[in-house]
C-alpha positions in Angstrom: 37.3 -15.4 73.8 33.7 -14.7 72.8 30.8 -15.4 75.2 29.4 -17.5 72.4 32.3 -20.0 72.5 31.1 -23.6 72.7 34.3 -25.2 74.2 34.1 -23.1 77.3 35.1 -25.8 79.9 38.2 -27.8 79.3 39.7 -30.7 81.2 43.4 -31.3 80.9 44.7 -34.9 81.5 48.4 -35.4 81.7 50.8 -37.2 84.1 53.4 -34.5 83.6 52.7 -31.6 86.0 54.7 -29.1 83.9 52.6 -29.9 80.8 49.4 -29.6 82.8 50.4 -26.2 84.2 51.6 -24.9 80.8 48.3 -25.9 79.1 46.1 -24.6 81.9 47.9 -21.2 81.8 47.7 -20.9 78.0 44.0 -21.9 77.9 43.1 -19.6 80.7 44.6 -16.7 78.8 42.6 -17.7 75.7 39.4 -17.5 77.8 38.8 -21.1 78.7 37.8 -22.4 82.2 40.2 -25.2 83.0 40.6 -28.1 85.4 43.5 -30.6 85.4 43.8 -34.3 86.2 47.0 -36.4 86.5 45.5 -39.7 85.2 42.5 -41.3 83.6 40.9 -42.4 86.9 41.1 -38.9 88.3 39.8 -37.5 85.0 36.7 -39.8 85.1 35.9 -38.5 88.6 36.3 -34.9 87.5 33.9 -35.6 84.5 31.4 -37.0 86.9 31.7 -34.0 89.2 31.1 -31.2 86.6 30.3 -30.7 82.9 33.1 -30.3 80.3 33.0 -29.4 76.6 36.5 -30.6 75.7 39.2 -33.0 77.1 42.8 -32.5 76.1 44.5 -35.8 77.1 48.0 -37.2 76.9 48.1 -40.5 75.1 50.5 -42.4 77.3 49.7 -42.5 81.0 50.4 -45.0 83.7 46.9 -46.3 84.4 44.9 -46.0 81.1 46.0 -44.4 77.8 44.2 -41.4 76.4 42.4 -43.3 73.7 40.9 -45.8 76.2 39.9 -42.8 78.5 38.2 -41.2 75.5 36.3 -44.4 74.7 35.1 -44.8 78.3 34.2 -41.2 78.7 32.3 -40.9 75.4 30.1 -43.9 76.3 28.8 -41.7 79.2 29.2 -38.3 77.6 28.7 -38.8 73.8 29.0 -35.1 72.9 32.4 -34.7 74.7 35.2 -33.7 72.4 38.7 -34.9 72.8 42.2 -33.8 71.6 44.8 -36.5 72.1 48.4 -35.5 72.4 51.7 -37.4 72.7 55.4 -36.9 72.5 56.2 -40.5 71.6 55.8 -42.8 68.7 53.1 -45.3 69.6 51.0 -48.1 68.3 48.3 -45.6 67.4 48.4 -43.9 64.0 46.9 -40.5 63.6 44.0 -42.1 61.6 43.4 -44.6 64.4 43.0 -41.9 67.0 40.6 -39.9 64.8 38.6 -43.1 64.0 38.4 -43.9 67.7 36.5 -40.7 68.2 39.0 -37.9 68.7 38.3 -34.4 67.3 42.0 -33.9 66.7 45.6 -34.9 67.6 48.6 -33.0 68.9 52.2 -34.1 68.7 54.5 -32.9 71.5 56.1 -30.5 71.5 53.6 -28.2 69.9 53.2 -24.5 69.3 50.4 -22.7 71.2 49.3 -21.2 67.8 48.8 -24.8 66.5 46.6 -25.6 69.6 44.6 -22.4 69.1 44.0 -23.2 65.5 42.8 -26.7 66.3 40.5 -25.4 69.0 39.0 -22.8 66.6 38.4 -25.5 64.0 36.7 -27.8 66.6 34.6 -24.8 67.7 33.5 -24.1 64.1 32.6 -27.7 63.6 30.6 -27.8 66.8 28.8 -24.6 65.9 27.9 -26.1 62.4 26.7 -29.3 64.0 24.6 -27.4 66.5 23.1 -25.4 63.7 22.3 -28.6 61.8 20.7 -30.1 64.8 18.7 -27.0 65.5 17.6 -26.9 61.8 16.7 -30.6 62.0 14.6 -30.1 65.1 12.8 -27.2 63.5 12.2 -29.4 60.5 10.8 -32.1 62.7 8.5 -29.6 64.4 7.4 -28.2 61.1 6.7 -31.8 59.8 4.8 -32.6 62.9 2.7 -29.4 62.5 2.1 -30.3 58.8 1.0 -33.8 59.9 -1.5 -32.3 62.4 -2.8 -29.9 59.8 -3.2 -32.8 57.3 -5.0 -34.9 59.9 -7.3 -32.0 60.7 -8.0 -31.4 57.0 -8.7 -35.1 56.4 -11.1 -35.2 59.4 -12.9 -32.1 58.1 -13.3 -33.7 54.7 -14.6 -36.9 56.3 -17.1 -34.9 58.4 -18.4 -33.2 55.3 -19.6 -36.5 53.9 -21.2 -37.6 57.2 -23.1 -34.3 57.4 -24.8 -35.2 54.1 -25.1 -38.9 54.9 -25.9 -39.1 58.6 -27.0 -42.8 58.3 -23.4 -43.8 57.7 -21.9 -41.6 60.4 -18.7 -43.2 61.6 -18.5 -45.5 58.6 -15.3 -44.0 57.2 -13.7 -44.0 60.6 -14.6 -47.7 61.1 -13.4 -48.6 57.6 -10.1 -46.8 58.2 -9.6 -48.6 61.5 -10.4 -52.0 60.1 -8.3 -51.5 57.0 -5.3 -50.5 59.1 -5.8 -53.6 61.3 -5.9 -55.8 58.2 -2.8 -54.1 56.7 -0.9 -54.5 60.0 -2.0 -58.2 60.2 -0.5 -58.6 56.6 2.8 -57.3 57.9 2.8 -54.1 55.8 5.0 -51.1 56.7 3.7 -48.4 59.0 4.2 -45.8 56.3 1.8 -47.7 54.0 -0.6 -48.2 56.9 -0.6 -44.4 57.5 -1.6 -43.9 53.9 -4.4 -46.5 54.2 -5.6 -44.7 57.3 -5.9 -41.3 55.5 -7.5 -42.9 52.5 -10.0 -44.8 54.7 -11.1 -41.6 56.5 -12.1 -39.9 53.3 -12.8 -42.8 50.9 -16.4 -41.7 50.4 -15.6 -38.0 50.0 -17.1 -38.2 46.5 -20.6 -38.7 48.0 -20.7 -34.9 48.5 -21.9 -34.8 44.9 -24.7 -37.3 45.5 -28.1 -35.7 46.3 -29.0 -36.2 49.9 -32.4 -37.7 49.0 -30.5 -40.6 47.3 -28.1 -41.1 50.2 -31.0 -41.2 52.7 -33.5 -43.1 50.5 -35.1 -45.8 52.7 -36.0 -48.1 49.7 -34.1 -49.8 46.9 -32.3 -47.4 44.5 -33.3 -47.1 40.9 -30.8 -48.0 38.1 -30.2 -44.2 37.5 -29.6 -43.6 41.2 -27.2 -46.5 41.4 -25.2 -45.0 38.5 -25.1 -41.7 40.3 -23.8 -43.4 43.5 -21.2 -45.4 41.5 -19.6 -42.1 40.3 -18.6 -41.2 43.9 -15.1 -42.8 43.7 -14.4 -40.7 40.5 -15.6 -37.5 42.1 -13.5 -38.3 45.2 -10.5 -38.7 43.0 -11.2 -35.4 41.2 -11.4 -33.7 44.6 -8.2 -35.2 45.9 -6.0 -35.6 42.9 -4.2 -32.2 43.2 -3.6 -32.6 47.0 0.1 -33.6 47.5 -0.3 -36.4 50.0 2.8 -38.5 50.9 0.8 -41.5 49.7 -1.4 -42.4 46.7 -4.6 -41.4 48.5 -6.5 -40.1 45.5 -5.9 -43.3 43.6 -6.9 -45.5 46.5 -10.1 -43.5 46.9 -10.7 -43.9 43.1 -10.2 -47.7 43.3 -11.9 -48.7 46.5 -14.9 -50.2 44.7 -12.9 -52.0 42.1 -12.8 -55.8 42.2 -9.8 -58.0 41.2 -12.0 -59.9 38.6 -12.9 -56.6 36.9 -16.5 -56.6 38.1 -16.0 -53.4 40.2 -16.6 -49.8 39.4 -16.0 -47.1 38.1 -13.2 -48.3 35.9 -13.6 -52.1 35.9 -9.9 -52.6 36.8 -8.3 -56.1 37.1 -6.1 -57.4 39.9 -2.7 -56.1 38.8 -4.2 -52.6 38.0 -5.5 -52.1 41.5 -3.4 -50.6 44.3 -2.9 -52.8 47.3 -4.2 -50.0 49.5 -7.5 -50.0 47.5 -7.8 -53.8 47.7 -7.5 -53.6 51.5 -10.0 -50.8 51.7 -12.4 -52.8 49.5 -12.4 -55.7 52.0 -12.8 -53.4 55.0 -15.5 -51.4 53.3 -17.6 -54.5 52.4 -17.3 -55.9 55.9 -18.3 -52.7 57.7 -21.1 -51.9 55.2 -22.7 -55.3 55.4 -22.4 -55.5 59.2 -23.9 -52.1 59.8 -27.4 -50.6 59.4 -28.2 -48.7 56.2 -31.3 -46.6 55.5 -32.5 -49.0 52.8 -32.0 -52.2 54.9 -31.3 -53.4 58.4 -27.8 -54.6 59.3 -27.0 -57.9 57.6 -24.6 -58.9 60.4 -20.9 -59.7 60.7 -21.4 -63.4 59.8 -22.9 -62.6 56.5 -20.2 -60.0 55.8 -17.5 -62.6 56.5 -19.4 -65.1 54.3 -19.3 -62.5 51.5 -15.5 -62.0 51.6 -14.8 -65.7 52.1 -17.1 -66.7 49.1 -15.4 -64.3 46.8 -11.8 -64.6 48.2 -9.3 -64.4 45.3 -12.1 -63.6 42.8 -13.6 -60.3 43.8 -11.4 -59.6 46.8 -7.7 -59.8 47.5 -6.9 -63.2 49.1 -4.2 -61.8 51.4 -6.5 -59.1 52.7 -9.4 -61.5 53.2 -7.2 -64.0 55.1 -5.9 -61.2 57.3 -9.4 -60.0 58.1 -10.5 -63.6 59.0 -7.4 -64.0 61.2 -8.4 -60.9 63.1 -11.8 -62.4 63.7 -10.2 -65.5 65.0 -8.1 -63.4 67.4 -11.4 -61.7 68.5 -10.2 -58.3 67.4 -13.8 -57.4 66.4 -16.9 -56.8 68.5 -20.4 -56.0 67.3 -22.4 -53.4 69.2 -26.1 -52.6 69.0 -27.6 -49.1 69.1 -31.1 -48.1 68.2 -31.8 -51.6 66.7 -28.9 -51.2 64.3 -25.8 -53.4 64.3 -22.4 -51.8 63.9 -19.0 -53.4 63.7 -16.4 -52.0 66.1 -12.7 -52.8 65.9 -10.3 -53.1 68.8 -6.7 -54.0 68.3 
């Protein structure tokens, strides 16, 4: 046998000594390492003592039949293969034995060539399964690496905005965190929440197109400057639309300033036209923005932010998202911290 064989160690279980000896001799010649037990109890002790790849067990034995032995053993050793053999008609059909977990079945008497063929088939199946498991593990590792790369890219994009708009440093991170908390409070799936998190971290990426002097202007913006600012969701969409995210990130970024009554920008979409992710981001964005300091005004405070979303619940803002946000407040999942005379909302879940 090749050194690459997967069924190297075999346990023979049979209450007939002659059968045990015949099988042990034949399998040893084939290259297997064999041990033998005369009943199920002894077999379980042997399985506990050392590792086996395959058990060839008689069906009818005095203490426990081979199928029951197999079920008991596979609870402890799930990857252990079994061949069940018998020389008598029994209450078990071939299909029953296979369905119970056996890799194969042998009727006594049998030719050694038949046994060898079955062993080779089981070996091939195990090798294929191992290859599939290895490929699956490699795929998982590749997916995890891709996820890390995606996260690093998203973080880099978010940092690009904050370098141009230092007054809102941390805004996207806080919005992402709050939006995820709202989504989780709404009972949404973790996959959808993952997408909201990514969109939240880069929802203002379009501000890279806005002149720095507008972003940092300490006074009220002119009408023209407001129109420039209002294009940042569209610019963000243009930047992200060709990136193959697992979620509709570009669309959520495009829509995060839309309002369900059509009063938002840049498209003036109505309720049914707006992604749920964007509706949640809209609530989180308004709460964080109003609660925090901006270059053109001091922080308005968390109370005023909550008054805003409560006043326009189900008109400008998604009712479910507003309600979830208010419940989080009731659960004291927010705190407000002060730094350099500015007020910033912090979220802890």
